[in-house]
mmCIF file of the C-alpha atoms, coordinates in Angstrom:
data_MODEL
# 
_entry.id   MODEL 
# 
loop_
_atom_site.group_PDB 
_atom_site.id 
_atom_site.type_symbol 
_atom_site.label_atom_id 
_atom_site.label_alt_id 
_atom_site.label_comp_id 
_atom_site.label_asym_id 
_atom_site.label_entity_id 
_atom_site.label_seq_id 
_atom_site.pdbx_PDB_ins_code 
_atom_site.Cartn_x 
_atom_site.Cartn_y 
_atom_site.Cartn_z 
_atom_site.occupancy 
_atom_site.B_iso_or_equiv 
_atom_site.pdbx_formal_charge 
_atom_site.auth_seq_id 
_atom_site.auth_comp_id 
_atom_site.auth_asym_id 
_atom_site.auth_atom_id 
_atom_site.pdbx_PDB_model_num 
ATOM 1  C CA . UNK A 1 1  ? 26.397 -39.879 -106.537 1.00 0.00 ? 1  UNK A CA 1 
ATOM 2  C CA . UNK A 1 2  ? 29.880 -38.478 -107.092 1.00 0.00 ? 2  UNK A CA 1 
ATOM 3  C CA . UNK A 1 3  ? 28.769 -35.042 -105.889 1.00 0.00 ? 3  UNK A CA 1 
ATOM 4  C CA . UNK A 1 4  ? 27.455 -36.477 -102.622 1.00 0.00 ? 4  UNK A CA 1 
ATOM 5  C CA . UNK A 1 5  ? 30.646 -38.472 -102.042 1.00 0.00 ? 5  UNK A CA 1 
ATOM 6  C CA . UNK A 1 6  ? 32.748 -35.401 -102.870 1.00 0.00 ? 6  UNK A CA 1 
ATOM 7  C CA . UNK A 1 7  ? 30.852 -33.286 -100.339 1.00 0.00 ? 7  UNK A CA 1 
ATOM 8  C CA . UNK A 1 8  ? 31.252 -35.920 -97.636  1.00 0.00 ? 8  UNK A CA 1 
ATOM 9  C CA . UNK A 1 9  ? 34.932 -36.240 -98.548  1.00 0.00 ? 9  UNK A CA 1 
ATOM 10 C CA . UNK A 1 10 ? 35.442 -32.495 -98.104  1.00 0.00 ? 10 UNK A CA 1 
ATOM 11 C CA . UNK A 1 11 ? 33.648 -32.556 -94.744  1.00 0.00 ? 11 UNK A CA 1 
ATOM 12 C CA . UNK A 1 12 ? 35.768 -35.484 -93.555  1.00 0.00 ? 12 UNK A CA 1 
ATOM 13 C CA . UNK A 1 13 ? 38.931 -33.694 -94.683  1.00 0.00 ? 13 UNK A CA 1 
ATOM 14 C CA . UNK A 1 14 ? 37.940 -30.564 -92.753  1.00 0.00 ? 14 UNK A CA 1 
ATOM 15 C CA . UNK A 1 15 ? 37.147 -32.637 -89.665  1.00 0.00 ? 15 UNK A CA 1 
ATOM 16 C CA . UNK A 1 16 ? 40.522 -34.339 -89.929  1.00 0.00 ? 16 UNK A CA 1 
ATOM 17 C CA . UNK A 1 17 ? 42.308 -30.986 -90.215  1.00 0.00 ? 17 UNK A CA 1 
ATOM 18 C CA . UNK A 1 18 ? 40.523 -29.669 -87.132  1.00 0.00 ? 18 UNK A CA 1 
ATOM 19 C CA . UNK A 1 19 ? 41.295 -32.759 -85.050  1.00 0.00 ? 19 UNK A CA 1 
ATOM 20 C CA . UNK A 1 20 ? 44.965 -32.629 -86.004  1.00 0.00 ? 20 UNK A CA 1 
ATOM 21 C CA . UNK A 1 21 ? 45.213 -28.944 -85.147  1.00 0.00 ? 21 UNK A CA 1 
ATOM 22 C CA . UNK A 1 22 ? 43.506 -29.412 -81.773  1.00 0.00 ? 22 UNK A CA 1 
ATOM 23 C CA . UNK A 1 23 ? 45.936 -32.087 -80.618  1.00 0.00 ? 23 UNK A CA 1 
ATOM 24 C CA . UNK A 1 24 ? 48.543 -30.876 -78.182  1.00 0.00 ? 24 UNK A CA 1 
ATOM 25 C CA . UNK A 1 25 ? 52.124 -30.762 -79.312  1.00 0.00 ? 25 UNK A CA 1 
ATOM 26 C CA . UNK A 1 26 ? 54.938 -32.435 -77.388  1.00 0.00 ? 26 UNK A CA 1 
ATOM 27 C CA . UNK A 1 27 ? 57.521 -30.023 -78.784  1.00 0.00 ? 27 UNK A CA 1 
ATOM 28 C CA . UNK A 1 28 ? 57.992 -26.446 -77.704  1.00 0.00 ? 28 UNK A CA 1 
ATOM 29 C CA . UNK A 1 29 ? 57.251 -24.077 -80.521  1.00 0.00 ? 29 UNK A CA 1 
ATOM 30 C CA . UNK A 1 30 ? 54.104 -22.443 -81.751  1.00 0.00 ? 30 UNK A CA 1 
ATOM 31 C CA . UNK A 1 31 ? 52.116 -24.491 -79.240  1.00 0.00 ? 31 UNK A CA 1 
ATOM 32 C CA . UNK A 1 32 ? 53.706 -22.479 -76.440  1.00 0.00 ? 32 UNK A CA 1 
ATOM 33 C CA . UNK A 1 33 ? 52.075 -19.326 -77.796  1.00 0.00 ? 33 UNK A CA 1 
ATOM 34 C CA . UNK A 1 34 ? 48.588 -20.681 -77.124  1.00 0.00 ? 34 UNK A CA 1 
ATOM 35 C CA . UNK A 1 35 ? 49.367 -21.320 -73.467  1.00 0.00 ? 35 UNK A CA 1 
ATOM 36 C CA . UNK A 1 36 ? 49.562 -24.394 -71.351  1.00 0.00 ? 36 UNK A CA 1 
ATOM 37 C CA . UNK A 1 37 ? 46.593 -26.733 -71.563  1.00 0.00 ? 37 UNK A CA 1 
ATOM 38 C CA . UNK A 1 38 ? 47.803 -28.704 -68.581  1.00 0.00 ? 38 UNK A CA 1 
ATOM 39 C CA . UNK A 1 39 ? 47.562 -25.661 -66.320  1.00 0.00 ? 39 UNK A CA 1 
ATOM 40 C CA . UNK A 1 40 ? 43.814 -25.341 -66.916  1.00 0.00 ? 40 UNK A CA 1 
ATOM 41 C CA . UNK A 1 41 ? 42.938 -29.033 -66.935  1.00 0.00 ? 41 UNK A CA 1 
ATOM 42 C CA . UNK A 1 42 ? 44.329 -31.871 -64.953  1.00 0.00 ? 42 UNK A CA 1 
ATOM 43 C CA . UNK A 1 43 ? 46.846 -34.016 -66.774  1.00 0.00 ? 43 UNK A CA 1 
ATOM 44 C CA . UNK A 1 44 ? 44.517 -37.007 -66.904  1.00 0.00 ? 44 UNK A CA 1 
ATOM 45 C CA . UNK A 1 45 ? 41.790 -34.945 -68.561  1.00 0.00 ? 45 UNK A CA 1 
ATOM 46 C CA . UNK A 1 46 ? 44.287 -33.578 -71.065  1.00 0.00 ? 46 UNK A CA 1 
ATOM 47 C CA . UNK A 1 47 ? 45.492 -37.093 -71.881  1.00 0.00 ? 47 UNK A CA 1 
ATOM 48 C CA . UNK A 1 48 ? 41.897 -38.289 -72.295  1.00 0.00 ? 48 UNK A CA 1 
ATOM 49 C CA . UNK A 1 49 ? 41.114 -35.397 -74.633  1.00 0.00 ? 49 UNK A CA 1 
ATOM 50 C CA . UNK A 1 50 ? 44.250 -36.081 -76.675  1.00 0.00 ? 50 UNK A CA 1 
ATOM 51 C CA . UNK A 1 51 ? 43.333 -39.760 -76.893  1.00 0.00 ? 51 UNK A CA 1 
ATOM 52 C CA . UNK A 1 52 ? 39.850 -38.891 -78.179  1.00 0.00 ? 52 UNK A CA 1 
ATOM 53 C CA . UNK A 1 53 ? 41.289 -36.466 -80.721  1.00 0.00 ? 53 UNK A CA 1 
ATOM 54 C CA . UNK A 1 54 ? 43.812 -39.074 -81.884  1.00 0.00 ? 54 UNK A CA 1 
ATOM 55 C CA . UNK A 1 55 ? 41.042 -41.647 -82.271  1.00 0.00 ? 55 UNK A CA 1 
ATOM 56 C CA . UNK A 1 56 ? 38.925 -39.151 -84.207  1.00 0.00 ? 56 UNK A CA 1 
ATOM 57 C CA . UNK A 1 57 ? 41.868 -38.414 -86.484  1.00 0.00 ? 57 UNK A CA 1 
ATOM 58 C CA . UNK A 1 58 ? 42.440 -42.111 -87.168  1.00 0.00 ? 58 UNK A CA 1 
ATOM 59 C CA . UNK A 1 59 ? 38.775 -42.730 -87.934  1.00 0.00 ? 59 UNK A CA 1 
ATOM 60 C CA . UNK A 1 60 ? 38.588 -39.665 -90.188  1.00 0.00 ? 60 UNK A CA 1 
ATOM 61 C CA . UNK A 1 61 ? 41.732 -40.762 -92.032  1.00 0.00 ? 61 UNK A CA 1 
ATOM 62 C CA . UNK A 1 62 ? 40.261 -44.215 -92.626  1.00 0.00 ? 62 UNK A CA 1 
ATOM 63 C CA . UNK A 1 63 ? 36.975 -42.789 -93.886  1.00 0.00 ? 63 UNK A CA 1 
ATOM 64 C CA . UNK A 1 64 ? 38.916 -40.339 -96.071  1.00 0.00 ? 64 UNK A CA 1 
ATOM 65 C CA . UNK A 1 65 ? 40.890 -43.164 -97.711  1.00 0.00 ? 65 UNK A CA 1 
ATOM 66 C CA . UNK A 1 66 ? 37.784 -45.292 -98.275  1.00 0.00 ? 66 UNK A CA 1 
ATOM 67 C CA . UNK A 1 67 ? 35.831 -42.395 -99.773  1.00 0.00 ? 67 UNK A CA 1 
ATOM 68 C CA . UNK A 1 68 ? 38.770 -41.402 -101.966 1.00 0.00 ? 68 UNK A CA 1 
ATOM 69 C CA . UNK A 1 69 ? 39.065 -44.931 -103.330 1.00 0.00 ? 69 UNK A CA 1 
ATOM 70 C CA . UNK A 1 70 ? 35.308 -45.150 -103.811 1.00 0.00 ? 70 UNK A CA 1 
ATOM 71 C CA . UNK A 1 71 ? 35.303 -41.856 -105.680 1.00 0.00 ? 71 UNK A CA 1 
ATOM 72 C CA . UNK A 1 72 ? 38.188 -43.049 -107.831 1.00 0.00 ? 72 UNK A CA 1 
ATOM 73 C CA . UNK A 1 73 ? 36.409 -46.319 -108.667 1.00 0.00 ? 73 UNK A CA 1 
ATOM 74 C CA . UNK A 1 74 ? 33.093 -44.614 -109.481 1.00 0.00 ? 74 UNK A CA 1 
ATOM 75 C CA . UNK A 1 75 ? 34.597 -41.678 -111.370 1.00 0.00 ? 75 UNK A CA 1 
# 
C-alpha cells in the first residue's frame, strides 16, 4: 500500500512541477528568453491557459498534501 501511495505521490509531484514551470511569469527575466506567449496567442487565450494551469497546480498541491499525510499516518 505504501509503495502505491509513494508512486502516486511522485507522479503528483512531477505534475505539479510541470504545471508551475508552464505558467507564464509576470516579471521580465528568464521568461523573456522563451519568447512572448502573447504574440502567438490572443491575450484571452493566454489568460485562460494560465487559469487552467493555476487550477491544476492548486489541485495537485492539495492531492500532494493529502497523500503525504496519508503516507505519514500509514508508515
